[in-house]
C-alpha positions, 0 to 999 in steps of 0.5 A: 315636257322638257328633257330635264324631266327625268333628273327632276323625277330622280330628285323628287322620288329620291326625296319622297322615299325618305319620307314614305316608308311604303315607297322606300320598301317598294324601291328596295324590294325591286333593287331600284335606286330612284336617284339613278333615273336619267331616262325612261329606259331606267324608269322602266326598270321599276316593276309596275305597281297594280292598284290591288297592291296599293289596296293591300298596303293600305290595309296593312298600314292605314290610311295611305300604305306608307306612300304619303310623302308630304305633311298630312296638313297639306292634304285638301281632300281625302277621296275614297274609292271602292276597297276602300282605297284612300286617295289624298288630294293635294293642292293643284289648280284647275281641277288637277289639269281637267280645265284643259278639257274645258278649254279644248271644248271652248267652254269658259266665261259666260257658260253655265255648267250643270255638274251632276257628278257626285261630290261625296267621297269620290273626286269627280264632282269636285274636280269637274267643279274646280276645273270649270271654275278655273275657266271662268264658267259658272257651276251649278253643283247638282250632284247625283239624282233629282232628275226632275229638279235638275231638268227644271234647273236646266230650263230656268237657268239656261244652262249651256253645258253639263257634266254627267254620266252618259245614262244620266245625261240621256235621262235629263235630256229626255225629261227636259224635252218631254216636259218643257219642249225641245226649245227649252233644251239649252245644253250645247256641250256635254262632258260625259263619263265612259261606260261599257258597251258601245259608248262611242257609237252612243256618243255619236247618236247623242250628238245627232239627237240632242244637238250637242258636242260631247267630250271626255277625259281619261282620269283616275282617282289616284292620278287625277287627269291623265289625258283629255280629248282636244278635238283630234284623235284619241286623248292628249296626255297631260304634260305632267304625266309620263304615260306608257303602254306596257305588257300587262304581265311583264310591265315591259313597254310596248310599241305604238299601235300595240294594246296594253295597260296604261302605266303612269308616273306622276311628276309630283311625288308628294303622292308618289304614283310611279309606274302605276298600272291603271288597269285600263288598256289603250294603245299609243297613237303618238310617242316621243322618241324615248317611248313616252306617250303623247297621245292615247287611243280611246280606252279599249277596256279593262285589262282583264276584259281582253280575251286572247284569240290566236295569240292576239288580245281582243279588246271590247273597243274593237267591237264598239268600232264595228258598230260605229263603222257598219251602216245600219248596225245597232249592236254587236258581240264577239263569240269566241270558241275553240273548234278543232284545236283552233280559236274561232271568233264569230261576230254577231251583228244586229242591224236595222230593217232594210240594211244591205247585209252584204255591205254590212258584213263587208264593213264589219269584217274590215273594221274588226280586222283593222282594230283587232288585228285578226280576222273574224271567222264569220259575221252572223246576223241576229235579231236581238242581243241582251241589253247591256250584253258583254261585248266579248263572250269567251266560251273557250273555257266553258 
């Protein structure tokens, strides 16, 4: 991103405020003049806007809360997120940047992509469709459900790639293999949606079991693509997004390696998402000198899912890392209690029969400390954990 990004943003958002009364009111309430934006430090003086605030403003002034800074005739689609929150989609080639994910995965002309994301109300289906077609790939707009039919489609078209939730991918893959045989399974690349629990560990198992490479992006309905996997660690940030990691309470930018809320400013101001708090947490793997994030870590969880233990926020992602890095581990859970006026964290670990417990305990302890920045008080082996159990159980208040 060029160094003149901040004057561009100053001009764009100053003009947007003249058209969008909700945005103008936000600036005035904060005593913030968008025309003065000359650096990330100045931009960071604007308080973070939470998604809940946008919902409230839209209820007070439907449909956009006074935040649309363009002619309504320019809107291509209106998406609707739970709330409901209305998100106008303006012209933007390549699925608003999502084509960069497909290109990183080497998918394009000659590929046949089964897109099983919903095309109704939410943006996922259309954004993946537009992005895939921008690379020259052929798209089958499968949408949600119809597992038997979509399995047949994979077999008869020889589809090479799929866009799906992790759960639906597994259901489709198993249906194809059980009904038509493993030789009928032609999918080589899977673009999967994240889910709670040991998602990264599940991706590794999927790659081994089904002979695919898995890819993911971080996107929101409000912003489109924020960052995407490119074959290196974490997610590479979209060049037209100013991404920060901020303290979820104060909105202050945090240094690299410290987990906080993902806060994004879009370069385009027609739908003026400036210092917008996504509610998701991560940490910066790499940043520019001014603090603008270049590369994000894997998503650590929702901001509200973290639990503070001995003054350190522990995120569900740290528990996922334990499962990935511990030989023989199949599931894990952190149990947090308060004993003798001290926060106590125990790891419950499920392992496969025959696993070396000493090695597993050592690996789990080391991995957790590396990712959570605190030490677990104990590792306890358990026979079972409830399916889809919370990765962190906080009993300090119970």
